[in-house]
N, C-alpha and C positions, 0 to 999 in steps of 0.2 A: 545269755552266756553260751547256751548250747548252739544258738544260731551262729555265733562268732566262731566257735570251734568247727562247725560244719563248713563255714565259708573258707576257713584256713585249710581244711582238709580238701575241699574242692580245688583250691588254688594249687595245692601240692600235687594233686592228681593231674591238673591241667598242665603244670610245669613238666611233669614226667611225660605226659602224652605229646607235648610239643617237640620233645627231642626225637621221638620215634614216629613222626607223622610220615605216611607214605611207605612205599616199598624201598628197600635199599637198592642203590644203583651200583651196577657192576660194569666196569669199563674193561673192554678187551682191546689190546693193541693190535692194529691191523696195518701192515705196510701197504701203502698205495704208491704205485709207480706212475708218476706224471711226466716222465721223460719223453714220451712220445707225443705229448700234446704240443700243439703249435699255436702261439698267440696270434690272432688276426688283428692287424693294425686298423684302427678305425680313424679315417682321415678327418671326419667331423669332430671327433673327440680331441684329436691332436690340435686342430685349429682352435677349438674352444679353450683348451688348456694354454695354448700360446697367447691368445687374446687375454685370458685371465692373468697370465704372468706379466704381460706388458702393462695391463691396467694396474696390477699390484705394484709393479716397479715405479710407474708414474706416481701413484699415490705415496709410495715410500719416499720418492724424491721430493715431492711437494711437502710432506710432513718434515723431512730432514731440513729442507730449505727454510721453512718457517721456524723450526727450532733453532737453527743456526742464527738466523736474523734476530730472533728473540733473545738468545743468550749474548749475542754481540751487543745488542742495544743495552742490556743490563750491564755488561762489562764496560761499555763506553760511559754509561751513567756513573758507575763507580769511579772511573778515571776522571770524569769531569768534576765530580765532587771532591776528589782528592786534590785535583789541581786548583779548585776554588779555595780549599783550605790552605794550600801552599801559597797561593797568591795573597790571601788575607794575612798570613803570617809574615810574608815578605813585605807587604805594605806596612804592617805594624813595625817590623824591624827597620824599614826605611825611615819611618816617622821618628823612631827612637834615635836613629843615627843622625838625622837632620837636627833633632833637638840637641844632641850631644855636640855636634859640629858647631851649632850656633852658640852653645854655652862656652865651648873652647875658644871661639873667635871673639869673644866679648873683650873689647878694648880695656875695660876697667880691670878685668881679671888678669890680662896680660901685663898691665901696668903694675898691679900689686905684686905679681910674681917677679917682674923685672926689678922692682925696688927691693924685694927680699933677697935677690941675688946680688945686690949692690950696684945695679946699673942705674945710669942717670939719663935724663933727656939729652939729646944731641945739642951741641953748641952751634952757633951760626958758622957755616963753612964746613961742618963735618958731614953733611948730607950730600951724597953724590947720586945723581939720577942715572940709572942704567939704561933707560929708554931714550937715548940721544941719537937715534937713527937719522933724524933730520939734520943734525949738526955735522955729521961726517961727510966731508966733501969728496974725498977720493976713495972712500971705501966702497966695495961692491954692493949693489942694491939687489935684493931678492926680487922685489916687485915694486912697481911705481905706477902712478896714475899720470897720464899725460893727455893733452888734447890732441885730437886727430884733425889734420887739415884736409880739406877736400880739394882734389886736383881734377881738373877737367882736361881731357886730351882731345885735341881737334885734328 
């Protein structure tokens, strides 16, 4: 018990001594006039600094080019994925529309709907064909196929 009390007392003394270690420092303000000093230009140091600046600029440009390419590749990857998702959804919509079109064009469905509306099958002579372009003799023709004769000139 006494040893513990002695150790605590020693720690308290060491704490107090650590605050007052050494002599106190006193600072005096002294004005120094450097206006008459002239800096001598060192051409070797200037050349080294210029080379260092150029090398640092090249390194910066390389890093920025790499970063730009990297981020563009990531951006293009996201665009490709979104376009693939859009393409898949459009393909699914196209498939659904084709199924709907096929179901709407079903002749049995059309016949059932026509009978519900009170329509009947056409009688003989009631059907008129609209694609009678071959029968019209004097009507203007948009395009026609004809054989070409070969002439030889002597």
